[in-house]
DOVOTOR-621256 format. One record per atom (N, C-alpha, C): residue number from 1; residue in three letters; atom name; x, y, z. Coordinates in steps of 0.05 Angstrom, whole numbers, plus 5000, padded with zeros to 4 digits. Layout:
% residues N
i_aa_at_px_py_pz
NUM_ALA_CA_X_Y_Z .
...
This chain:
% residues 158
i_aa_at_px_py_pz
1_MET_N_3643_9846_1487 .
1_MET_CA_3637_9817_1472 .
1_MET_C_3617_9836_1436 .
2_LYS_N_3623_9813_1428 .
2_LYS_CA_3622_9816_1402 .
2_LYS_C_3595_9804_1387 .
3_CYS_N_3578_9802_1367 .
3_CYS_CA_3552_9787_1360 .
3_CYS_C_3577_9767_1342 .
4_PHE_N_3558_9741_1353 .
4_PHE_CA_3569_9715_1336 .
4_PHE_C_3562_9717_1307 .
5_TYR_N_3536_9729_1293 .
5_TYR_CA_3539_9736_1262 .
5_TYR_C_3552_9750_1252 .
6_HIS_N_3547_9784_1259 .
6_HIS_CA_3557_9802_1260 .
6_HIS_C_3576_9812_1272 .
7_HIS_N_3609_9796_1265 .
7_HIS_CA_3628_9816_1280 .
7_HIS_C_3641_9837_1293 .
8_ASP_N_3625_9853_1273 .
8_ASP_CA_3633_9888_1273 .
8_ASP_C_3625_9906_1287 .
9_LYS_N_3588_9892_1302 .
9_LYS_CA_3578_9897_1325 .
9_LYS_C_3579_9884_1352 .
10_ASP_N_3570_9902_1363 .
10_ASP_CA_3565_9893_1394 .
10_ASP_C_3544_9876_1403 .
11_ALA_N_3553_9864_1418 .
11_ALA_CA_3527_9835_1431 .
11_ALA_C_3519_9859_1451 .
12_HIS_N_3487_9859_1447 .
12_HIS_CA_3473_9873_1477 .
12_HIS_C_3463_9846_1473 .
13_ALA_N_3457_9822_1482 .
13_ALA_CA_3443_9802_1491 .
13_ALA_C_3453_9769_1489 .
14_VAL_N_3442_9741_1501 .
14_VAL_CA_3455_9719_1506 .
14_VAL_C_3436_9704_1494 .
15_CYS_N_3438_9684_1478 .
15_CYS_CA_3417_9676_1465 .
15_CYS_C_3407_9650_1491 .
16_LYS_N_3380_9648_1504 .
16_LYS_CA_3379_9633_1521 .
16_LYS_C_3380_9595_1518 .
17_HIS_N_3385_9594_1497 .
17_HIS_CA_3387_9570_1492 .
17_HIS_C_3420_9555_1483 .
18_CYS_N_3437_9570_1465 .
18_CYS_CA_3465_9568_1466 .
18_CYS_C_3487_9583_1477 .
19_SER_N_3472_9614_1484 .
19_SER_CA_3487_9621_1493 .
19_SER_C_3502_9637_1474 .
20_LYS_N_3496_9643_1449 .
20_LYS_CA_3521_9662_1429 .
20_LYS_C_3508_9684_1451 .
21_ALA_N_3533_9705_1438 .
21_ALA_CA_3531_9734_1439 .
21_ALA_C_3516_9748_1412 .
22_ILE_N_3490_9760_1410 .
22_ILE_CA_3487_9776_1393 .
22_ILE_C_3480_9792_1391 .
23_CYS_N_3472_9814_1376 .
23_CYS_CA_3478_9845_1378 .
23_CYS_C_3436_9836_1378 .
24_SER_N_3435_9856_1373 .
24_SER_CA_3397_9869_1374 .
24_SER_C_3389_9866_1349 .
25_ASP_N_3406_9870_1327 .
25_ASP_CA_3387_9857_1302 .
25_ASP_C_3382_9832_1295 .
26_CYS_N_3404_9819_1303 .
26_CYS_CA_3407_9778_1310 .
26_CYS_C_3379_9777_1327 .
27_SER_N_3367_9794_1350 .
27_SER_CA_3362_9764_1381 .
27_SER_C_3338_9774_1363 .
28_VAL_N_3320_9756_1376 .
28_VAL_CA_3287_9752_1366 .
28_VAL_C_3270_9743_1408 .
29_ASN_N_3267_9771_1413 .
29_ASN_CA_3248_9768_1442 .
29_ASN_C_3215_9750_1444 .
30_ILE_N_3213_9731_1448 .
30_ILE_CA_3192_9706_1460 .
30_ILE_C_3183_9711_1485 .
31_ASP_N_3177_9723_1501 .
31_ASP_CA_3168_9723_1529 .
31_ASP_C_3191_9739_1538 .
32_GLY_N_3193_9752_1536 .
32_GLY_CA_3225_9749_1543 .
32_GLY_C_3242_9753_1548 .
33_GLU_N_3253_9717_1528 .
33_GLU_CA_3276_9700_1534 .
33_GLU_C_3285_9701_1499 .
34_ILE_N_3302_9701_1503 .
34_ILE_CA_3319_9716_1478 .
34_ILE_C_3339_9696_1461 .
35_TYR_N_3329_9695_1435 .
35_TYR_CA_3342_9675_1423 .
35_TYR_C_3363_9689_1400 .
36_CYS_N_3375_9672_1392 .
36_CYS_CA_3389_9673_1369 .
36_CYS_C_3377_9659_1337 .
37_PRO_N_3381_9669_1315 .
37_PRO_CA_3368_9659_1288 .
37_PRO_C_3364_9632_1288 .
38_ASP_N_3391_9617_1302 .
38_ASP_CA_3394_9581_1290 .
38_ASP_C_3375_9581_1313 .
39_CYS_N_3379_9586_1340 .
39_CYS_CA_3360_9572_1360 .
39_CYS_C_3330_9582_1361 .
40_PHE_N_3326_9600_1343 .
40_PHE_CA_3302_9599_1334 .
40_PHE_C_3284_9597_1313 .
41_SER_N_3298_9583_1297 .
41_SER_CA_3301_9568_1281 .
41_SER_C_3287_9533_1276 .
42_THR_N_3293_9530_1303 .
42_THR_CA_3305_9509_1313 .
42_THR_C_3267_9506_1333 .
43_VAL_N_3261_9530_1335 .
43_VAL_CA_3235_9538_1347 .
43_VAL_C_3223_9519_1339 .
44_ILE_N_3212_9539_1307 .
44_ILE_CA_3198_9539_1286 .
44_ILE_C_3190_9514_1275 .
45_GLU_N_3222_9502_1280 .
45_GLU_CA_3208_9470_1276 .
45_GLU_C_3203_9442_1285 .
46_TYR_N_3198_9459_1316 .
46_TYR_CA_3190_9443_1334 .
46_TYR_C_3160_9442_1331 .
47_GLN_N_3148_9467_1315 .
47_GLN_CA_3131_9479_1320 .
47_GLN_C_3104_9471_1290 .
48_LYS_N_3133_9454_1278 .
48_LYS_CA_3122_9446_1256 .
48_LYS_C_3123_9421_1258 .
49_LYS_N_3140_9413_1280 .
49_LYS_CA_3137_9376_1284 .
49_LYS_C_3103_9366_1296 .
50_TYR_N_3099_9391_1310 .
50_TYR_CA_3080_9391_1335 .
50_TYR_C_3057_9382_1314 .
51_LEU_N_3054_9403_1295 .
51_LEU_CA_3023_9406_1269 .
51_LEU_C_3027_9388_1257 .
52_THR_N_3051_9364_1251 .
52_THR_CA_3049_9347_1226 .
52_THR_C_3042_9323_1256 .
53_LYS_N_3049_9318_1280 .
53_LYS_CA_3031_9294_1296 .
53_LYS_C_2999_9296_1302 .
54_LEU_N_2997_9325_1294 .
54_LEU_CA_2975_9326_1313 .
54_LEU_C_2959_9314_1286 .
55_LYS_N_2973_9321_1256 .
55_LYS_CA_2956_9314_1235 .
55_LYS_C_2952_9284_1235 .
56_ILE_N_2972_9262_1234 .
56_ILE_CA_2976_9249_1235 .
56_ILE_C_2951_9235_1258 .
57_ARG_N_2940_9251_1282 .
57_ARG_CA_2924_9248_1296 .
57_ARG_C_2897_9252_1293 .
58_TYR_N_2890_9270_1266 .
58_TYR_CA_2871_9275_1261 .
58_TYR_C_2858_9261_1237 .
59_ILE_N_2884_9239_1225 .
59_ILE_CA_2879_9214_1199 .
59_ILE_C_2872_9197_1210 .
60_VAL_N_2888_9185_1230 .
60_VAL_CA_2872_9155_1249 .
60_VAL_C_2858_9165_1258 .
61_GLY_N_2854_9185_1266 .
61_GLY_CA_2822_9182_1286 .
61_GLY_C_2794_9185_1261 .
62_GLY_N_2797_9196_1236 .
62_GLY_CA_2785_9203_1221 .
62_GLY_C_2777_9168_1204 .
63_VAL_N_2802_9150_1202 .
63_VAL_CA_2804_9128_1195 .
63_VAL_C_2781_9110_1210 .
64_LEU_N_2788_9110_1237 .
64_LEU_CA_2774_9101_1255 .
64_LEU_C_2748_9107_1242 .
65_ALA_N_2742_9134_1254 .
65_ALA_CA_2715_9139_1257 .
65_ALA_C_2701_9125_1227 .
66_ALA_N_2703_9135_1206 .
66_ALA_CA_2697_9126_1189 .
66_ALA_C_2685_9089_1189 .
67_ILE_N_2715_9079_1191 .
67_ILE_CA_2713_9044_1187 .
67_ILE_C_2687_9038_1215 .
68_PHE_N_2672_9049_1234 .
68_PHE_CA_2665_9044_1258 .
68_PHE_C_2640_9059_1242 .
69_PHE_N_2633_9084_1238 .
69_PHE_CA_2612_9086_1230 .
69_PHE_C_2608_9080_1209 .
70_PHE_N_2618_9065_1178 .
70_PHE_CA_2603_9061_1168 .
70_PHE_C_2586_9030_1165 .
71_GLY_N_2618_9006_1185 .
71_GLY_CA_2617_8975_1183 .
71_GLY_C_2582_8979_1205 .
72_LEU_N_2580_8998_1218 .
72_LEU_CA_2544_8987_1237 .
72_LEU_C_2526_9010_1236 .
73_ILE_N_2539_9023_1208 .
73_ILE_CA_2507_9041_1209 .
73_ILE_C_2479_9025_1199 .
74_LYS_N_2498_9006_1183 .
74_LYS_CA_2458_8994_1176 .
74_LYS_C_2447_8969_1197 .
75_ASP_N_2460_8964_1227 .
75_ASP_CA_2458_8950_1239 .
75_ASP_C_2443_8967_1253 .
76_ASN_N_2468_8993_1270 .
76_ASN_CA_2445_9013_1286 .
76_ASN_C_2455_9028_1293 .
77_PRO_N_2451_9048_1277 .
77_PRO_CA_2455_9075_1271 .
77_PRO_C_2469_9097_1287 .
78_GLY_N_2458_9094_1318 .
78_GLY_CA_2463_9101_1339 .
78_GLY_C_2476_9099_1358 .
79_GLU_N_2480_9071_1354 .
79_GLU_CA_2513_9064_1362 .
79_GLU_C_2535_9069_1343 .
80_ALA_N_2529_9069_1323 .
80_ALA_CA_2554_9074_1297 .
80_ALA_C_2565_9103_1304 .
81_MET_N_2535_9116_1306 .
81_MET_CA_2540_9145_1309 .
81_MET_C_2574_9154_1323 .
82_ILE_N_2554_9136_1359 .
82_ILE_CA_2571_9146_1383 .
82_ILE_C_2591_9130_1383 .
83_LEU_N_2604_9107_1369 .
83_LEU_CA_2632_9099_1373 .
83_LEU_C_2653_9112_1348 .
84_GLY_N_2631_9115_1317 .
84_GLY_CA_2645_9139_1306 .
84_GLY_C_2663_9155_1317 .
85_ILE_N_2639_9174_1333 .
85_ILE_CA_2653_9195_1348 .
85_ILE_C_2674_9189_1370 .
86_GLY_N_2670_9176_1379 .
86_GLY_CA_2680_9162_1407 .
86_GLY_C_2720_9160_1400 .
87_LEU_N_2704_9137_1369 .
87_LEU_CA_2732_9130_1368 .
87_LEU_C_2748_9138_1351 .
88_GLY_N_2738_9157_1336 .
88_GLY_CA_2756_9178_1317 .
88_GLY_C_2757_9200_1336 .
89_THR_N_2769_9204_1358 .
89_THR_CA_2772_9227_1369 .
89_THR_C_2798_9219_1398 .
90_PHE_N_2795_9197_1405 .
90_PHE_CA_2810_9181_1421 .
90_PHE_C_2845_9180_1416 .
91_PRO_N_2857_9187_1375 .
91_PRO_CA_2880_9185_1381 .
91_PRO_C_2879_9212_1386 .
92_ILE_N_2862_9235_1385 .
92_ILE_CA_2861_9265_1403 .
92_ILE_C_2866_9271_1423 .
93_GLY_N_2849_9250_1432 .
93_GLY_CA_2838_9254_1477 .
93_GLY_C_2881_9238_1472 .
94_LEU_N_2892_9219_1464 .
94_LEU_CA_2908_9216_1476 .
94_LEU_C_2932_9233_1473 .
95_PHE_N_2925_9244_1444 .
95_PHE_CA_2948_9265_1442 .
95_PHE_C_2955_9276_1466 .
96_ALA_N_2923_9298_1474 .
96_ALA_CA_2921_9322_1487 .
96_ALA_C_2933_9302_1518 .
97_MET_N_2930_9287_1524 .
97_MET_CA_2922_9282_1541 .
97_MET_C_2955_9266_1550 .
98_LYS_N_2976_9267_1530 .
98_LYS_CA_3010_9254_1538 .
98_LYS_C_3017_9279_1559 .
99_ASN_N_3016_9296_1568 .
99_ASN_CA_3034_9316_1573 .
99_ASN_C_3023_9313_1610 .
100_SER_N_2991_9294_1614 .
100_SER_CA_2982_9305_1648 .
100_SER_C_2992_9282_1659 .
101_PRO_N_2996_9296_1686 .
101_PRO_CA_3009_9279_1714 .
101_PRO_C_2998_9258_1714 .
102_ASN_N_3018_9229_1710 .
102_ASN_CA_3009_9213_1723 .
102_ASN_C_2992_9207_1754 .
103_PRO_N_2964_9204_1757 .
103_PRO_CA_2961_9201_1797 .
103_PRO_C_2969_9188_1816 .
104_TYR_N_2990_9169_1799 .
104_TYR_CA_3006_9154_1824 .
104_TYR_C_3032_9132_1796 .
105_VAL_N_3045_9123_1801 .
105_VAL_CA_3070_9112_1797 .
105_VAL_C_3064_9085_1803 .
106_PRO_N_3065_9071_1785 .
106_PRO_CA_3051_9029_1785 .
106_PRO_C_3072_9022_1791 .
107_ILE_N_3069_9003_1810 .
107_ILE_CA_3083_8986_1817 .
107_ILE_C_3084_8960_1809 .
108_THR_N_3059_8957_1802 .
108_THR_CA_3058_8932_1790 .
108_THR_C_3040_8932_1767 .
109_TYR_N_3035_8903_1760 .
109_TYR_CA_3028_8901_1723 .
109_TYR_C_2999_8906_1727 .
110_GLU_N_2985_8906_1749 .
110_GLU_CA_2954_8916_1747 .
110_GLU_C_2960_8942_1755 .
111_GLY_N_2977_8950_1769 .
111_GLY_CA_2969_8988_1766 .
111_GLY_C_2970_9003_1753 .
112_LEU_N_2984_8988_1725 .
112_LEU_CA_2999_8997_1700 .
112_LEU_C_2981_8995_1688 .
113_GLY_N_2966_8966_1679 .
113_GLY_CA_2933_8962_1675 .
113_GLY_C_2916_8983_1678 .
114_LYS_N_2915_8990_1711 .
114_LYS_CA_2894_9011_1708 .
114_LYS_C_2886_9041_1707 .
115_LEU_N_2927_9047_1706 .
115_LEU_CA_2938_9067_1700 .
115_LEU_C_2918_9083_1671 .
116_LEU_N_2927_9056_1655 .
116_LEU_CA_2919_9051_1626 .
116_LEU_C_2894_9056_1619 .
117_LEU_N_2869_9043_1634 .
117_LEU_CA_2848_9036_1628 .
117_LEU_C_2836_9073_1631 .
118_ILE_N_2840_9079_1661 .
118_ILE_CA_2832_9101_1665 .
118_ILE_C_2846_9126_1652 .
119_LYS_N_2869_9130_1630 .
119_LYS_CA_2871_9142_1618 .
119_LYS_C_2856_9140_1585 .
120_TRP_N_2843_9115_1589 .
120_TRP_CA_2846_9109_1548 .
120_TRP_C_2813_9118_1554 .
121_LEU_N_2802_9098_1580 .
121_LEU_CA_2770_9115_1584 .
121_LEU_C_2767_9151_1586 .
122_ILE_N_2791_9161_1600 .
122_ILE_CA_2779_9200_1599 .
122_ILE_C_2787_9194_1559 .
123_ALA_N_2803_9184_1558 .
123_ALA_CA_2802_9194_1524 .
123_ALA_C_2779_9197_1509 .
124_PHE_N_2766_9174_1513 .
124_PHE_CA_2748_9173_1490 .
124_PHE_C_2719_9180_1504 .
125_VAL_N_2719_9188_1537 .
125_VAL_CA_2706_9207_1535 .
125_VAL_C_2700_9236_1527 .
126_PHE_N_2726_9249_1533 .
126_PHE_CA_2731_9271_1534 .
126_PHE_C_2747_9278_1509 .
127_GLY_N_2753_9260_1492 .
127_GLY_CA_2761_9258_1466 .
127_GLY_C_2753_9283_1445 .
128_PRO_N_2711_9280_1446 .
128_PRO_CA_2715_9306_1427 .
128_PRO_C_2713_9339_1433 .
129_ILE_N_2716_9334_1462 .
129_ILE_CA_2724_9365_1475 .
129_ILE_C_2743_9371_1470 .
130_PHE_N_2773_9340_1467 .
130_PHE_CA_2803_9347_1470 .
130_PHE_C_2805_9349_1437 .
131_ALA_N_2775_9350_1412 .
131_ALA_CA_2782_9353_1378 .
131_ALA_C_2771_9371_1378 .
132_ILE_N_2769_9389_1396 .
132_ILE_CA_2748_9423_1392 .
132_ILE_C_2774_9438_1397 .
133_ILE_N_2780_9433_1417 .
133_ILE_CA_2803_9450_1442 .
133_ILE_C_2824_9445_1416 .
134_SER_N_2835_9424_1413 .
134_SER_CA_2859_9423_1386 .
134_SER_C_2857_9433_1358 .
135_ILE_N_2831_9446_1347 .
135_ILE_CA_2822_9448_1320 .
135_ILE_C_2831_9477_1323 .
136_PHE_N_2828_9493_1345 .
136_PHE_CA_2839_9520_1354 .
136_PHE_C_2860_9523_1370 .
137_THR_N_2885_9498_1372 .
137_THR_CA_2908_9505_1373 .
137_THR_C_2926_9506_1348 .
138_TYR_N_2906_9474_1336 .
138_TYR_CA_2923_9472_1315 .
138_TYR_C_2915_9500_1284 .
139_MET_N_2907_9513_1297 .
139_MET_CA_2901_9543_1276 .
139_MET_C_2911_9560_1299 .
140_LYS_N_2915_9566_1316 .
140_LYS_CA_2935_9594_1331 .
140_LYS_C_2971_9572_1327 .
141_THR_N_2964_9553_1321 .
141_THR_CA_3006_9552_1317 .
141_THR_C_3012_9550_1295 .
142_SER_N_2991_9543_1278 .
142_SER_CA_2999_9540_1244 .
142_SER_C_2997_9569_1237 .
143_GLN_N_2986_9584_1256 .
143_GLN_CA_2991_9631_1250 .
143_GLN_C_3005_9631_1263 .
144_THR_N_3018_9633_1276 .
144_THR_CA_3050_9628_1301 .
144_THR_C_3069_9615_1280 .
145_ILE_N_3071_9603_1269 .
145_ILE_CA_3088_9591_1254 .
145_ILE_C_3094_9604_1232 .
146_LYS_N_3073_9618_1216 .
146_LYS_CA_3076_9631_1193 .
146_LYS_C_3083_9662_1203 .
147_ASN_N_3080_9676_1237 .
147_ASN_CA_3090_9693_1237 .
147_ASN_C_3121_9685_1241 .
148_ASN_N_3129_9666_1254 .
148_ASN_CA_3160_9670_1265 .
148_ASN_C_3165_9657_1244 .
149_GLU_N_3163_9652_1224 .
149_GLU_CA_3175_9645_1190 .
149_GLU_C_3179_9677_1185 .
150_ALA_N_3157_9691_1194 .
150_ALA_CA_3166_9719_1171 .
150_ALA_C_3185_9739_1184 .
151_LEU_N_3190_9728_1219 .
151_LEU_CA_3192_9743_1231 .
151_LEU_C_3230_9734_1231 .
152_LEU_N_3230_9709_1219 .
152_LEU_CA_3266_9700_1212 .
152_LEU_C_3273_9703_1197 .
153_GLU_N_3253_9702_1168 .
153_GLU_CA_3256_9729_1153 .
153_GLU_C_3269_9741_1144 .
154_LYS_N_3259_9763_1175 .
154_LYS_CA_3267_9788_1161 .
154_LYS_C_3289_9789_1186 .
155_ILE_N_3301_9772_1201 .
155_ILE_CA_3322_9781_1212 .
155_ILE_C_3348_9762_1206 .
156_THR_N_3335_9759_1188 .
156_THR_CA_3368_9736_1166 .
156_THR_C_3370_9760_1148 .
157_CYS_N_3359_9771_1141 .
157_CYS_CA_3357_9790_1108 .
157_CYS_C_3370_9819_1130 .
158_ARG_N_3362_9823_1154 .
158_ARG_CA_3383_9846_1160 .
158_ARG_C_3412_9838_1161 .
């Protein structure tokens, strides 16, 4: 079997995603999974979309925090601080919880309402913690994207 990209070379692996035969020059090994350059660029694009969605959550959270903080600072500074932090990190908390398993499948609208209230309460209370964790995740993912783009450039130049 010959490489999909280099027709003069023998293939040594098969892409996990698209099942193209690829040689050792074209293959990218990520945690034991082999990808071709096309599928690897798709992985990079997915990582970039994740960071873009996270940036949007940071912006929305910052706007919410500013609105509540500056709107209430004259009347009650302590309340303004708590609401600003809580509502500012609420979108990040929801973003972090999007993959959390549901404790049950709501059968009624009342059950759905309870589930949403529980998730929103957890996002509000634990939002600051999720925000701190997401900052480190953001930095790690942006570094991974840089490394992956450099690796893809190295592979495509062969």
